[in-house]
MARVEX-650169 format. One line per field, with one value per atom (N, C-alpha, C): residue number from 1; x, y, z; residue in three letters. Coordinates in pm, whole numbers, plus 32768, in hexadecimal, padded with zeros to 4 digits. Atoms other than C-alpha are relative to their C-alpha. Layout:
BEGIN
i	c(NUM,...)
east	c(X,...)
north	c(Y,...)
up	c(Z,...)
aa	c(ALA,...)
***
This chain:
BEGIN
i	c(1,1,1,2,2,2,3,3,3,4,4,4,5,5,5,6,6,6,7,7,7,8,8,8,9,9,9,10,10,10,11,11,11,12,12,12,13,13,13,14,14,14,15,15,15,16,16,16,17,17,17,18,18,18,19,19,19,20,20,20,21,21,21,22,22,22,23,23,23,24,24,24,25,25,25,26,26,26,27,27,27,28,28,28,29,29,29,30,30,30,31,31,31,32,32,32,33,33,33,34,34,34,35,35,35,36,36,36,37,37,37,38,38,38,39,39,39,40,40,40,41,41,41,42,42,42,43,43,43,44,44,44,45,45,45,46,46,46,47,47,47,48,48,48,49,49,49,50,50,50,51,51,51,52,52,52,53,53,53,54,54,54,55,55,55,56,56,56,57,57,57,58,58,58,59,59,59,60,60,60,61,61,61,62,62,62,63,63,63,64,64,64,65,65,65,66,66,66,67,67,67,68,68,68,69,69,69,70,70,70,71,71,71,72,72,72,73,73,73,74,74,74,75,75,75,76,76,76,77,77,77,78,78,78,79,79,79,80,80,80,81,81,81,82,82,82,83,83,83,84,84,84,85,85,85,86,86,86,87,87,87,88,88,88,89,89,89,90,90,90,91,91,91,92,92,92,93,93,93,94,94,94,95,95,95,96,96,96,97,97,97,98,98,98,99,99,99,100,100,100,101,101,101,102,102,102,103,103,103,104,104,104,105,105,105,106,106,106,107,107,107,108,108,108,109,109,109,110,110,110,111,111,111,112,112,112)
east	c(7F6D,4147,7FE3,800D,4180,801B,7FCC,4196,8054,7FA8,42E1,8001,800E,42F4,8069,7F94,43C1,806A,7F7E,452A,7FD5,8018,4505,8052,7F9D,4634,7FE6,8031,45CD,7F8A,808C,4471,7FFC,800D,44D7,7F8E,8069,43B9,8042,7FC4,44C6,8042,7FAB,4524,7FF8,803C,4556,8039,7FE3,4591,8071,7F92,46CE,8017,7FFC,46AE,7FA3,804A,462B,7FF1,7FF5,466D,7FBD,8056,45CA,8087,7F90,46DF,7FBF,8016,46B5,807C,7F9C,477F,803D,7FD8,4779,8057,7FAE,481E,804D,7FA2,48B2,7FC3,8019,47E9,7FCC,8034,479D,7FC0,8040,46A5,7FB0,8050,45DA,7F62,8075,446A,7FB0,803B,439B,8040,7F8B,44D1,8003,7FBF,4524,807C,7F81,4636,804C,7FB1,474B,8036,7FD9,47B4,7F97,8065,4677,8011,7FC5,46F4,806C,7FA1,479B,8096,7F75,4922,8042,7FDA,49AA,80A3,7F7B,4AEE,8048,7FC4,4BE2,8078,7F86,4D0D,8068,7F9E,4E5B,7FED,801F,4DFC,7F83,8078,4CB1,7F73,8070,4BC3,7FB2,8043,4AAF,7FD7,7FED,4AAC,7F6F,8088,496D,801C,7FFD,4938,7FFE,7FF1,49A6,8046,7F9D,4A94,8078,7F81,4BD4,8068,7F83,4D15,8085,7F5D,4E90,804F,7FB1,4F81,8073,7FA9,5066,8096,7FA2,517C,801E,7FE4,5239,7FE6,8034,5189,803F,7FD1,523A,7F79,805B,515B,802D,7FCF,515C,8009,7FEE,51E3,801F,7FD5,525D,8068,7FA8,5363,7FC8,8042,5265,7FFA,7FF2,5255,7F82,8050,5130,8033,7FBD,51B8,7FBA,802D,5182,7FA4,803C,5076,7FB0,8056,4FCD,7F6F,808D,4E52,7FAE,804D,4D5A,7F7B,80A1,4BF6,7FB0,8091,4AA6,803B,7FFD,4B1B,7F8C,806F,4A46,8029,7FD2,4A62,7FBB,802D,4A5D,802C,7FD5,4A90,808A,7F69,4BE8,806B,7F6C,4D51,800E,7FF6,4D54,7F69,8086,4C1B,7FD3,8026,4C17,801C,7FEC,4BF8,7FF6,7FF0,4C56,804C,7FAB,4CEB,8066,7FAD,4E29,8039,7FCF,4EB1,8085,7F7C,4FC4,801C,7FF8,4F96,7F93,806D,4E3B,7FB1,8060,4D5B,8068,7FBE,4DDD,7FA2,802E,4DA0,805F,7FB3,4E1F,7FE8,8031,4E14,7FFE,802C,4D6E,8071,7F88,4EB0,8063,7F97,4F84,7FB0,8046,4E82,7FBD,8065,4DD0,7FC2,8067,4CAE,800E,7FCA,4CE6,7F8D)
north	c(7FCA,1FF7,8084,7F64,216F,801D,7FD5,2228,806A,7F90,22FF,8051,7FA4,243F,7FDA,800D,2448,8050,7FA4,24CF,8093,7F81,2649,802E,7FE8,2652,7FC5,804A,255B,7FC4,8034,24F4,7F65,808D,237D,7FDF,8021,22CB,7F7D,8074,21BF,8026,7FCA,229A,7F95,804C,21E0,8037,7FBF,222A,7FBC,8045,21FC,8061,7FC0,2270,8079,7F80,23D6,802F,7FC8,2425,7FA2,8039,23B5,8016,8017,2345,7FDB,8035,2336,7F9C,805A,2216,8025,7FD7,22A9,8061,7FB5,23EA,8031,7FF7,23C9,806C,7F80,2500,7FD1,8039,24D5,8089,7F9C,25B5,7FE1,800A,25D5,8021,7FDE,25B6,8075,7F66,26FB,8081,7F92,27E4,8042,7FAE,28DF,7FE5,8001,287C,8070,7F7D,297C,7FF2,800F,28F5,8030,7FB3,2977,808B,7F83,2AC9,800F,7FE8,2B48,802E,7FEC,2B52,8069,7F80,2CB3,7FDA,8003,2CCA,8081,7F88,2DDE,8009,7FF2,2E68,8009,7FFB,2E98,807A,7F97,2FE1,7FED,8017,2F61,804A,7FDF,2FEC,7F83,808A,2EEF,801D,800B,2E77,7FBE,8040,2E1C,7FE6,8014,2D97,8075,7F88,2E81,8082,7FAD,2F40,8001,7FDA,2FEC,7FE6,800D,2F6B,8018,7FDE,2FBB,7FA2,8073,2EAD,8055,7FC0,2F20,7FB5,8057,2E29,7FBA,803F,2D88,7F6C,809E,2C37,7FAB,8056,2B12,7FB9,804A,2A5A,7F68,8092,28DC,7FB5,8054,2801,805F,7FAA,2933,805C,7F83,2A4E,806B,7F65,2B5A,8022,7FC3,2C4A,8063,7F86,2D2B,8065,7F7E,2E71,8047,7F94,2F56,806A,7F8D,305D,7FCD,8034,2F77,8013,7FF7,2FCC,7F93,806E,2EAA,8024,7FCD,2F10,7F8B,8041,2E65,7F59,8083,2D58,7FB6,8056,2C39,7F9F,803E,2BAC,7F7B,8098,2A32,7FB2,804C,2942,7FA9,8060,2898,804B,7FD3,28E8,807F,7F7E,29F4,800B,7FDC,2AA9,806E,7FAF,2B99,7FBB,8038,2B15,8092,7F57,2C22,7FD2,7FEE,2C51,807C,7F94,2D0E,800B,7FE1,2DB0,7FDA,803B,2CF0,7F7E,8078,2BD1,7F97,8041,2B52,7FF2,8017,2AAE,7FE5,800D,2AA4,800B,7FEC,2A7C,803E,7FB5,2B60,7FF2,7FF2,2B74,809B,7F7A,2CA0,8063,7FC0,2CF1,8044,7FD3,2D54,8076,7F91,2E5A,807D,7F8D,2FB1,802D,7FCE,304E,8086,7F88,314E,8069)
up	c(8016,F9E4,7FDF,8004,F9E4,7F66,807C,F89B,8016,7FE1,F8A0,7F7E,806C,F7D2,7F94,8049,F6A6,800F,7FF8,F683,7FD0,8033,F66B,7F83,805E,F58D,7F77,8075,F482,7FF1,7FF7,F4CD,7FF3,8008,F4E8,8069,7FAE,F58D,805E,7FB5,F62D,806E,7F8F,F758,806D,7F7E,F8A7,807E,7F93,FA09,8036,7FBA,FABD,808A,7F88,FC32,7FF7,801C,FC25,7F86,8080,FAC2,7F95,8070,F979,7FAA,8062,F861,7F7A,809E,F6ED,7FBC,8024,F657,7F6D,807C,F4FD,7FFD,8002,F549,8075,7F76,F6A3,8055,7FA6,F734,807C,7F81,F89A,8048,7FE5,F945,8086,7F96,FA8B,7FE3,8035,FA50,805B,7FB3,FAAB,8005,8007,FAB1,7F76,806A,F9B4,7FCB,802B,F8D8,7FD6,8024,F8C8,7F74,80A0,F765,7FB0,804B,F6EB,7FD5,8020,F6FA,7F90,806F,F5C9,8033,7FD3,F5FD,7FD4,803C,F5F7,7FED,8044,F539,7FEE,7FEB,F587,7FB0,8047,F4CD,805E,7FA4,F56C,8058,7FA0,F60E,8048,7FAF,F68C,7FAE,8045,F58D,7FCD,8038,F529,7F72,805D,F3E2,7FBE,803A,F2F1,7F6F,8093,F1AB,7F98,805C,F08A,802D,7FE3,F14F,7FA6,804E,F0C0,8083,7FA5,F193,7FCE,8036,F17E,8051,7FB1,F1C1,8059,7FBE,F2E3,8006,7FF1,F2C0,7F69,8075,F199,801D,8000,F150,7F9A,8059,F0A6,7FDC,8040,EFB9,8014,7FE5,F034,7F6E,806D,EF1A,7F88,806A,EE3C,8038,7FDC,EE21,8023,800D,EE2F,808E,7F72,EF52,8004,7FF0,EFBC,8057,7FB4,F00C,805F,7F8E,F12F,7FB1,803A,F0C1,7F89,8066,EFC5,8027,7FE5,EFB1,7FE1,8018,EFB7,8008,800B,EF42,800A,800E,EF6D,8049,7FB6,F087,801C,7FCD,F0F7,8071,7F7B,F26B,7FE7,8006,F286,807C,7FB4,F38A,8004,8016,F3D9,8022,7FE5,F408,7FBF,804B,F30A,7FD7,7FEA,F347,7F83,8084,F1F1,7F99,809D,F09E,7F9D,806A,EF80,7F8C,807F,EE2F,8009,8006,EE28,7F6D,8077,ECEC,7FF4,8028,EC43,804B,7FB9,ED2E,7FE8,800B,ED1D,8084,7F93,EE2C,8060,7F7D,EF7E,807D,7F80,F0E9,8063,7FA4,F1E8,809B,7F5F,F359,802A,7FCC,F408,8034,7F9F,F4DB,7F9E,8051,F396,7FBB,804B,F319,8058,7FA9,F38A,7F8D,8055,F2FD,7FD3,803A,F201,8009)
aa	c(MET,MET,MET,THR,THR,THR,THR,THR,THR,LEU,LEU,LEU,PRO,PRO,PRO,PRO,PRO,PRO,CYS,CYS,CYS,PRO,PRO,PRO,LYS,LYS,LYS,CYS,CYS,CYS,ASN,ASN,ASN,SER,SER,SER,GLU,GLU,GLU,TYR,TYR,TYR,SER,SER,SER,TYR,TYR,TYR,GLN,GLN,GLN,ASP,ASP,ASP,GLY,GLY,GLY,ALA,ALA,ALA,GLN,GLN,GLN,LEU,LEU,LEU,VAL,VAL,VAL,CYS,CYS,CYS,PRO,PRO,PRO,GLU,GLU,GLU,CYS,CYS,CYS,GLY,GLY,GLY,HIS,HIS,HIS,GLU,GLU,GLU,TRP,TRP,TRP,VAL,VAL,VAL,PRO,PRO,PRO,GLY,GLY,GLY,GLU,GLU,GLU,ALA,ALA,ALA,ASP,ASP,ASP,ALA,ALA,ALA,GLY,GLY,GLY,ASP,ASP,ASP,GLU,GLU,GLU,ALA,ALA,ALA,LYS,LYS,LYS,VAL,VAL,VAL,ILE,ILE,ILE,LYS,LYS,LYS,ASP,ASP,ASP,ALA,ALA,ALA,VAL,VAL,VAL,GLY,GLY,GLY,ASN,ASN,ASN,VAL,VAL,VAL,LEU,LEU,LEU,ALA,ALA,ALA,ASP,ASP,ASP,GLY,GLY,GLY,ASP,ASP,ASP,THR,THR,THR,VAL,VAL,VAL,THR,THR,THR,VAL,VAL,VAL,ILE,ILE,ILE,LYS,LYS,LYS,ASP,ASP,ASP,LEU,LEU,LEU,LYS,LYS,LYS,VAL,VAL,VAL,LYS,LYS,LYS,GLY,GLY,GLY,SER,SER,SER,SER,SER,SER,LEU,LEU,LEU,VAL,VAL,VAL,VAL,VAL,VAL,LYS,LYS,LYS,VAL,VAL,VAL,GLY,GLY,GLY,THR,THR,THR,LYS,LYS,LYS,VAL,VAL,VAL,ARG,ARG,ARG,ASN,ASN,ASN,ILE,ILE,ILE,ARG,ARG,ARG,LEU,LEU,LEU,VAL,VAL,VAL,ASP,ASP,ASP,GLY,GLY,GLY,ASP,ASP,ASP,HIS,HIS,HIS,ASP,ASP,ASP,ILE,ILE,ILE,ASP,ASP,ASP,CYS,CYS,CYS,LYS,LYS,LYS,ILE,ILE,ILE,ASP,ASP,ASP,GLY,GLY,GLY,ILE,ILE,ILE,GLY,GLY,GLY,GLN,GLN,GLN,MET,MET,MET,GLY,GLY,GLY,LEU,LEU,LEU,LYS,LYS,LYS,SER,SER,SER,GLU,GLU,GLU,PHE,PHE,PHE,VAL,VAL,VAL,LYS,LYS,LYS,LYS,LYS,LYS,ALA,ALA,ALA)
***
């Protein structure tokens, strides 16, 4: 019996072969053994004008944004300090004065 390599994402030892690919049943990751995984590189997140964002940057909101489940609005020009980049639909986690913890999409901010 051939020993298959563990999953590169979650290190699960239960990977199995499906044709030319290997599949992880725990996280669903698929990869071709021996090839460099394109997902290993850090995802580059850019703002609305194409500037690369990093953790700790200060950004400015470029559009009025309604806060879901509330009557509050984040106004154009609001500065958001010390952002944190995350994976997901909303790729910026931050704290906005007067509103609190929020998730923002990078397409609605520009680097200050």
